[in-house]
Steps between C-alpha positions, in 0.01 A plus 500: 500500500605799711874410445415487133344841492790654697746327255320647206496847648877482558555364160298798339698750708828334378375516140399868533837574643674319217296679247570847637882429512503362150297790351803706386645175348187433311483858375856451362398188319198683355734781379740236348216327309388840376849569355533168318470493122292266298748236465582487874127481579446228256788296648364556858142380380653187348687427820192546705293267261769239511510506884116477511515203258755331721280557813199356315717205384601423859144516615388265225794254581387491859136427411620242257715335755201499747277347227765218441520434869122470531492251208794291659299503832195364324698238334694410805293539819799427715657825395178690583539424870804733531457872421664608174764763476247746367280451806795536735596817313153649524464419865844654586488812285155570374200383708654375822360193690119566495266361758265235363151620463375267761742662749416863414306530832820513673602826340157676483472839656239578760299717288256468214345725242173372347622150538849570359778413733873607479791257526813583683725392213877559484677727259557324171879411458533700177358813666725450806805481270392820315477663823828387624662607157335849521653558841839372386497719186391809702788445745757442224374808298503714812852407599635506138355848430646658819852592564565139604447339175607533135171671380461870478363710780188720422736797475717312252207388303370876489839620383525215230145597375600869478796424308298280260241776462783749421634274230139456365437873516821555285387247251149669469662837462740363229192350316312818525789701371556259204128539407518879467393618156331808346161403651602507857812717522496717803572870533755527778701804569665372811862585552624136476322447168627832358859426612506158342318632177740784477797256499341310228429813300863613530633161393270454197310810393731796509646449152163589332331710773792666672595466863246763618224374268523799272501291185738440215428225254203432704230742611513741806369309805474819723209677335127408490497388132508121426514323158346182636294603805628618852339264733703248700341222271599688187862560612531128613373394155745705307794377717398146485417465131705788366426710191707324235391746223645787702813319590411400869562135570277292722632447835289207622781251428753713699307633790269316735135610526590649844788701355286626218248621756771670694646682201168602373420663835831681489427624143165644635695668793697696248185701387528861604887494547723731312747330277818686385430475126127391455384372179184675357175328588358217298160334499193585695466670834407270786336654797555311816216516760605483873397185681561482882538125493735459201681822538370656188466223233158519338521693189303659216595630171380819325667391172721805423713401202848654473713460202842356583 
């Protein structure tokens, strides 16, 4: 029994080592499952169900074969004298050769608890094979995932995960940018945004608003008066949907949500500049409050109407 306990302890240590080394691989499997779409998950579930049914069918076939052998043994006592293949299989791989009850005194331990004695039995064959298999797997996994084998080293796995996360971050960023609309557009006066927005403005807006935003066919964008509101949301909405009755086309089919956000921020940056030939004010005055976090976006209107 002491040998069995020692073997069990060694087996547990091997299993713990195996689990620790396979943790990163398991995490990768979980991430892969999370990235599957509904059709892939459905196919995976079907495959697992089919495999489960195959295992169940094998078990039923084994029990059916055992049942048939028992019937044949009852009909032919001569066959019952020799052990069946199933009994040989169980003795070799499952139970081992057990001591008969009448001979159990030979393997009794020398201690008793309330009349309960312990038998010094051997390790079951199936557990012994699991123990050997776990040791073999741990050795192969260790060798394969060091610089000797074909697997990735911990450093290589880390670098691969960083690369995957970078791709995932870009995908999340693209999804977030594609979902920008008038309800969540951000006020951003950073240099990069203004440079990109300025380029879009020069390529698409100067015909109506002039290169310096002073206005022409369209209104002056450098003063504090706005026909349709002067918040970032208002400007984004006008650019996105246009003002057909005033001759401004909608740009949502030609510019991405991110580009509309960039050019809207550039338009707001023109406020307070001095164009060469400014058009007279139109619309209502829009007073912009200073906000430290947004750089001055929150606004209020005092509704001053100017004829234009």
